[in-house]
N, C-alpha and C positions, 0 to 999 in steps of 0.2 A: 672894441668888442663888446657884444651884448652880455648882459648877466646870465649866468646859468641858473638852473634850479636843481635841487638835490636829486640824485639818482634814486630810483625805486630800490627798496632794500633787496629784491631779487637780483636786479641788474648789478648793484654794488657788490653783492656776495659773488656773483660769478666772476667779476673783474678781479676782485681780491684774491680768489682762489687760483685764478689763472695768471695774475700778474704780481702783485706786491707780496703774495705768500701769507698774508695775514688771516685769510679766511673769513667766515662769518662773524668771528669774534669782534671785528670792527664795528658791527652793528651795535654791540653792547655799549659802545662809547656814545651812542645817541639816545640812550634811555635815561630817564630821571633816576638819580641816585642819592639826592639830598631831600630833606624836608622842605616844605613850602614855608613862606613866611608866617602864614597863619598857624601851621602846625608848630612852628618854632616858638611863636608868641604864646600859644597855649601851654606848651611844654614848660617854658620858663615860668609862666604865671602860676601853674598848678604846683610845680615843684618848689617854687620860691628860690630857685637857683638862678644866678646871673649867667647870661649868655657870654661865651667868649668873644673878646673883641677881635675884629678883622685885622690882621697884622699890617703894620706900616711896612712898605717896601721902598726901594730906591725910586725916585721920580725919573731917573734917566736923563740923557742929555737932549731929548727931542720934544720937551714940553714948552708950549707957550699957549697964551690965551688969545685966540683970535676974535674973541667978543662975538661968537656965533651961537645964539639960542636957537637950536633946531633939533628936530627929532631925526630927520634923515641926513646923515653926514657923509653919504656916498659921493656925491658930486661927480656922478657918472663913472667911477672907477669900476673896472670889470672884476668879476669874481662871483663866488657863491653867495647869495643873499643871506643875511642873518638879521635876527631881532635880538638885541640885548635888553634884558629887563633887570634892573636893579631894584631890590627891596631894602631900604635902609631902616634901621630900628636901633633902639638902645639896648642896653645890656638886660633891662627888664622884659624885653620883647616888644615895647611899645614902638609902633611905626611912627616915623619922623616926616611930617610934611615940610615944605618950604625951605628944604636945603637944596643947594645946587650940586649936581653931579657933572662933572667933566669927563670926557672919554676922548682917547686918542690911541690910534695904532697904525701900524704899517700897511701898505697895499699888498696886492697878491705877489708883487715882485720883491717884497721886503723893504720898501722905501717909504719913509715918512714925508709928509708935507712940510715945506717951510726951510729946508736945509739943503745945502750943496755937500759934495764929497760923499755921496752915498753909492750903493750898489756894489756888486762883487768887484768891479774895477774902480770904484771910488770916483766915478766921473759923472754920476747922475746928479743933477741939481733940480730941486723943487722950490727954490727960494721964491717967496711971494705967493705960493699956493696953500690952501687951507683943507685939502681933502681929508676926510676921516678924522675930523675934530669936531667937537661941539659940546654944548651944555643943555642941560634940562633941569628944571626944578622938580623936586618930589612932590607928588600929589597927595591927596588926603590919606592914601592908604600907604605912603612912603615909597611909592614906586617911580622910577624914571626909566623911560623906554627910549632906544635908539635904533634906527635902521642903518644897517651897514653891510659890509662884505666880510667873509671870513678872512682874517689876516694871513698873510704869507710868512716867511721866516727870513732871518739874516744871521750871519756868522755869529757864533758864540752865544746864541740865545735859543731858547725853546719858543714855540708859539704862545703869544701873550697879548693881552689887551690892557692898556693902562687906564686908570680911572682915579679920580679924585672926589671927595665929599667936602663941600665948602659951606661954612656958615659965615655969612657976611664977607669979610675979607680973610677969614681964618680957614686954612687948609686943614680940617680936623682929621682927614684920612687921606693919604697918598698911597696908592697900591697898584697892583697888577693881578690879573687873574689869568688862569691857564686852561688850555683846551686839551681834549683827549688825544694822545699820541696816535692811536689807531685811526681816528677820523682825519687827522691832519695828514698822516701818512698817505691815506687813500686819496685825498683831494690833491695833494702835491704830486702824486704820480699818475693821476688819471684825468685831471682837469687842465686843459691846455693854458689857461691864464696863469697857472702856478708853476708851469714847467720851467725848470732850471737845468743847467748843465751839470751842477753839483748836487750832491746828496746832502740833505739837511744834516748838519754836524752836531746838533745839541737837542736832546730829548728831555722830557720832564724829569726824569730819573737822574739826569746829569747836571741840570741847570741849578747852579748854587742859589739864585734868587728864589726859584720855585721850590727847591727843597727847604729853605729857610721859612718860606711863607707857610707851607704846610697845606693840608687838605681843605682848609676853609677858603682857600683862593682858587679851588678848581671849579670852573663853570659847569652847571647842570645843563646838558644839552638834549634837546628833543627835536626830532625831524617832523616838520610839517610838510605839506604838499609842495610848497613854493619857497621854503626857507628853513634854515635851522634856527630854533628859538633857544637862547642861552640865558639861563636865569642865575643869578647870584644874590644870595642873602648877605647883607653887609650890616655888620654890628659896629657902632661907633659910640664914643662918648661925646656927646654934643658940646661938652665944656672943655674939650681937649685943645691944647695949643702946642702940638708937637713941632719939633724941629724937622726940616725937610732935608732928606738925603739926596744931594745933587752931586753927580760927577763933575768936577770942575766947578764952574759957576752956573751950570744949568743952560748955557746958551744965551745969546743975546736976546733982549725983549723983542717981541714981535716976530720971532721966527728966524733971526739970523741975518747976517750981513753978507752972505755969499759963501762963506767958508764952511768946512766941516765943523760940527759943535765940539766943544771941549768935553772931555771926559776922561775915562780910565785908559790905560795903555791898551794897545791893539789887542782885540781878542779877549778882553777882560770886561767884567761888569756889563754895563748896558750900551757900550759904544757900538757894538753890533756890526756895522758896515765897514769894518776895517779888516784887512787881510790878517789872519791869525799868524802869530809869530812861530819860528821854528820850535818844534817840540809840543805845539798845542795838539791835543788829542784829535785824531781823525774820526770820521764819522763811523759809527758801527755799521757792519755789513753782515749779510747772510743770517745764520741762525742767531748770532749774538744780537743782531738788530730785533729780530722777531721776539727773542726772549725779553728785551727791554721794553717792547712796545705792547705786546699782547698781554693782558691781565690773566693770571692763572688762578683757579680756585685753590685754597689751601690744600695741600696734600694731593692735588690732582694735576693732570697735565693736558694740554690741548694737542700734544703730538701723538701720532699713531705708533 
């Protein structure tokens, strides 16, 4: 299937009002809400305060290094086009060139490249494949750019994209960033490449990793004519040597030996593609789902 382009705001508004019930507030998910890297640098420099470090998160069981230095990581995967722009700097606000940024995430169906035992029925194998993975060096402005598709979802996790910042052989930051629930909900319910029989079971406000990581790991999304541009300011300690949180042993080098990756028990942590155990919370529906997805101004309501 060919890649789609973002719907016009008017078209998306009409579909949401008549379909998912989220109304035009989904459009707010596509507007910038954080400072630019330059703004952040100026604020840090003028105030003398150090910027807060981007938090470390679990690496998850689906990381491996395919050795692919490339900006376009799509490899023909169907989905809504996105451009991901990282700006990496230190706590003083100084941008950091010549660091390596790795990115990896699942496809529209919620499946990662390189592993077997995935999908809702755990029968999907992508062993030997490398889609939606790649590396880029940061440029003179500390930026690394990637062309990809909007990620899908899998059980037990909200929508997310993994990344690392690497200095030489040292992984100075291992993290994930998160995308607006309203935008994800719209795409998953209106774009065929993302269609699933099941309702997404985990939202940003429920995901333990997203909650622990906090607002610094929420991507800033803007809609262009042919893609969504997702920007993330990343603050690192260039001298850091943190330990890496890996479920199990993080999977065999090179992307697996054909079996499902090791990881946490089914339905926990970043294992994702496993059937949830009895008692795991069901997906929110109806008004409770809208309440969890659509942001409301303090003291105000979006309901009539």
